[in-house]
PALUM-282999 format. One record per atom (N, C-alpha, C): x, y, z. Coordinates in steps of 0.1 Angstrom, whole numbers, plus 5000, padded with zeros to 4 digits. Example, Ala and Ser with C-alpha at 12.3 -4.5 7.8 and 13.67 -1.06 7.14 Angstrom:
<atoms>
513249435078 512349555078 513249675078 512849785071 513749895071 512950005079 
</atoms>
This chain:
<atoms>
360527856558 361427936560 361827946573 363227986576 363827996591 363128106600 363128066613 362928196620 364228316619 365428286614 366228376612 367128356598 367928486592 368328476580 369628556581 370628526574 372028576579 371828706570 372628816575 372928946565 374128966564 374529056560 376029126558 376529156570 375829206578 376229266589 375529186601 375229056602 374629006614 373328876612 372628906616 371328826614 370028896614 368628856609 367328886608 366828776615 365928826624 364728736632 363728766629 362828656629 361328696627 360628636642 360328746646 359528736661 357928746663 357528656672 356028656672 356128686689 355828796695 355828886704 354728886716 354828796726 353328786735 353528896745 353229056748 353329116757 352529106768 352629146780 351929156793 351729026796 353028916794 352628786799 353128796813 352628636821 352928676832 354628646837 355228556826 356528576827 357328576814 358628636816 359328676800 360128566799 360428546786 361228426783 361228396769 362028306764 362228266748 361528126750 360228096741 359727996744 359927896733 360627956721 361127846709 360727876698 360827806687 360427836673 359127746673 358227856669 356727796662 356327826648 355027766643 354827806628 354327916630 354627986617 353828116615 353228106601 352528226598 351928226583 353128226575 354128286577 355328296569 356528196568 356228096576 357227986580 357527996594 358427996600 358827966612 359128106620 358828156631 358928286640 359328246653 360228306659 360728256674 359828336684 359028266693 358028306699 358728386713 358728476718 358828556729 357828626737 357928596750 357128636760 357528726768 356928886772 357628986779 356529006787 357029076800 356229096813 355529276810 356229326795 356029466794 354729496790 354229586792 353029636782 353629716769 352729666757 352829716744 352629876743 353029936751 352930076749 354130156753 354530256745 355230356744 356730286741 356430156735 358030086732 358330016743 357730026748 358429926765 357929786763 357329716755 357629586750 358829556741 359029636733 360229646722 361429636730 361429716741 362829726748 362829626755 361929546762 361829436767 362229306760 361929306747 362329226738 363829226734 364329356734 365729366728 366529346742 366129356751 366929336766 367029166768 365829086765 365728966767 366728896756 366628946745 367428866731 369028896737 369329026741 370729066739 371428976752 370528966762 371128856773 371228716770 370228676760 370228546756 371528516747 371728626739 372728616726 374028636732 374028696744 375128766749 375928876741 375128966738 375529086728 375129236735 375529306731 375129456737 373629476729 372829556741 371729546734 371829676722 372829766722 372729866710 372929796700 373329656697 373529586683 372229526680 371129546686 369729506683 368629616679 368029576668 367229696667 365929636659 364529696662 363229646655 363329706641 363129626630 362929676616 362029676610 361029606618 359729596614 358729556621 357529616621 356629576630 356629626647 357329736650 357629806657 356029806670 354929836662 353729826671 352829716671 353629596663 353029496660 353329346668 352529276671 353129136679 354429066670 353929066655 354929006647 355929096642 357029076645 358229186646 359529126637 360029236632 361529166620 362529256631 363829156635 364729226643 365929196641 366829296637 368329296631 368929296644 370029186642 370929166655 372429196650 373029296652 374429306645 375329236649 376429166641 377429116645 378029006637 378728896643 379228756633 378128666630 377628656620 376328586617 376728446615 377828406617 378428246620 378128206635 378528316643 378628286660 376928316664 376128396657 374928416661 373928296656 374628236644 373728126639 373627996646 374927976654 375327856665 374227876672 374328006679 373128026690 371727996687 371528066677 369928076674 369627926670 370527826666 370127706660 369827616673 370527626682 370527556693 369527566698 368627696698 367027716703 366227646701 366527576687 365327476682 365027366690 366227316696 366127196705 365827246721 366627346724 366527396737 366427566742 365327626739 365327786742 366127836753 366927936755 367527936765 366527986778 
</atoms>
């Protein structure tokens, strides 16, 4: 199962987040218990939504979309998260598939 799925109004991403990392960044696609996940590290602590905010900011910059188009749909308090990105799924898919070879 791919780390992303097209939806009617965008894409859904499966993430594996590492909070309180030394460096923030998108590490690439990794194997997960349910298939693939996108590994992301953030320097923010996993408290009061700080790590979620950092994940959203990182993805928004990498995808060149507004932060308001990204929301956490599942796993807000967990390391495994599902994120929804609103927008044109075809355009987002091109960017996401390119991350398999070279994460931003």
